[in-house]
C-alpha positions as MATLAB code, in Angstrom:
seq = 'XXXXXXXXXXXXXXXXXXXXXXXXXXXXXXXXXXXXXXXXXXXXXXXXXXXXXXXXXXXXXXXXXXXXXXXXXXXXXXXXXXXXXXXXXXXXXXXXXXXXXXXXXXXXXXXXXXXXXXXXXXXXXXXXXXXXX';
ca = [
      -8.834    3.268   18.292;
      -5.276    4.146   19.301;
      -2.638    4.611   17.525;
      -0.026    2.316   19.878;
      -1.522    0.730   22.936;
       0.127    3.321   25.179;
      -2.783    6.210   23.858;
      -5.421    4.416   25.243;
      -4.148    2.245   28.483;
      -4.629   -0.965   27.049;
      -3.206   -2.959   30.133;
      -5.350   -0.901   32.675;
      -7.750   -1.764   31.110;
      -7.390   -4.958   30.450;
      -6.778   -5.597   34.557;
     -10.220   -3.164   35.634;
     -11.630   -5.090   38.497;
     -14.731   -7.006   37.089;
     -13.757   -6.358   33.738;
     -15.256   -8.986   31.097;
     -13.646   -9.431   27.354;
     -15.291  -10.769   24.857;
     -13.649  -11.207   21.496;
     -16.082  -11.010   18.647;
     -14.197  -11.700   16.247;
     -10.276  -11.173   15.016;
      -9.063   -8.083   16.281;
     -11.962   -6.642   17.770;
     -13.088   -7.055   21.778;
     -15.784   -5.695   23.891;
     -14.858   -5.157   27.228;
     -18.478   -4.910   29.690;
     -17.610   -3.067   33.103;
     -19.316   -4.167   35.986;
     -21.610   -0.991   36.139;
     -23.091   -2.594   32.592;
     -21.371   -0.064   30.269;
     -18.900   -1.234   26.852;
     -16.941   -0.242   24.769;
     -15.159   -2.312   21.504;
     -11.622   -2.660   21.178;
     -10.020   -2.556   18.089;
      -6.693   -3.955   17.293;
      -5.431   -4.346   21.032;
      -5.712   -0.744   20.760;
      -2.656   -0.547   18.641;
      -2.504    0.108   14.734;
      -6.388   -0.128   13.395;
      -5.229    0.038    9.191;
      -2.430   -2.761   10.449;
      -4.734   -4.761   13.077;
      -7.841   -4.310   11.591;
      -7.780   -4.255    8.124;
      -6.399   -6.460    5.692;
      -3.905   -3.239    3.822;
      -2.478   -3.446    0.746;
      -1.070   -6.661   -0.405;
       2.618   -7.050   -0.351;
       2.378   -6.999   -4.658;
       0.870   -3.730   -4.337;
       3.249   -2.314   -2.167;
       5.901   -3.830   -3.794;
       4.840   -1.444   -7.490;
       4.545    1.095   -5.109;
       7.501    0.173   -3.835;
       9.715   -0.015   -7.107;
       8.080    3.406   -8.018;
       9.490    5.246   -5.793;
      12.688    4.032   -5.269;
      12.750    4.098   -9.083;
      11.562    7.831   -8.823;
      14.549    8.788   -6.370;
      17.054    7.377   -8.648;
      15.740    9.056  -11.651;
      15.603   12.752   -9.210;
      19.493   12.014   -8.163;
      21.158   10.582  -11.107;
      19.362   13.399  -13.161;
      20.538   16.103  -10.706;
      16.561   17.241  -10.978;
      15.729   21.144   -9.355;
      13.441   21.250   -6.719;
      10.144   20.594   -7.748;
       7.235   18.304   -7.808;
       7.788   15.645  -11.068;
       5.707   12.982  -13.000;
       7.291    9.561  -12.552;
       8.773    9.258  -16.267;
       6.290    6.549  -18.431;
       9.158    4.524  -19.101;
      10.127    3.921  -15.239;
       6.260    3.289  -14.760;
       6.149    0.769  -17.723;
       9.627   -0.968  -16.284;
       7.696   -1.572  -13.121;
       5.077   -2.962  -14.313;
       7.718   -5.426  -16.526;
       9.724   -6.630  -13.226;
       6.531   -7.588  -11.917;
       4.362   -9.404  -14.622;
       6.179  -12.733  -13.671;
       4.772  -13.283  -10.486;
       0.594  -12.833  -12.010;
       1.360  -15.111  -14.237;
       1.949  -12.534  -17.191;
       4.462  -13.266  -20.410;
       4.962   -9.897  -22.396;
       5.444  -10.132  -26.027;
       7.208   -7.659  -27.177;
       5.856   -5.295  -30.206;
       7.176   -5.400  -33.657;
       7.663   -2.530  -35.807;
       4.535   -2.743  -37.931;
       2.807   -2.768  -34.524;
       4.524    0.078  -33.176;
       4.304    2.168  -35.972;
       0.608    1.557  -36.075;
      -0.418    2.287  -32.800;
       2.273    5.380  -33.121;
       4.596    4.685  -30.175;
       8.494    3.548  -29.846;
       8.933   -0.146  -30.082;
      10.684   -0.168  -26.489;
       8.170    2.356  -24.981;
       6.861    4.370  -23.680;
       3.429    2.667  -24.505;
       1.094    5.661  -23.341;
       0.973    9.184  -23.847;
       2.594   11.554  -20.567;
      -0.796   12.834  -20.375;
      -2.378    8.912  -19.905;
      -2.639    8.306  -16.171;
      -2.866    4.576  -15.152;
];
């Protein structure tokens, strides 16, 4: 497993005299040396987490990057002091709202009666600050 294809000398491996490559499955190759031993090379020696794993789908990444972007805007615009902060629930819920259409969900709004019953503001946030999604 390499970081890039220069940590493992893949070019030299492929040119090794008498080497035989057998593809086991996509992104997994076994190289047999003439002396009888072999190695398994993942992702052609490149980033294994990108080459061999499914990774996070773009929808998940969009949620994560949206949270990060809104957090940066919040930190910059509110001129917070240097410290560690939690993303305000309003921003977390905004990211969720922005992504609902992608998963075929239509959001309904609470009535004042429902909000009163739940003990939450009509426009959110809908979870207590200590609640972690």
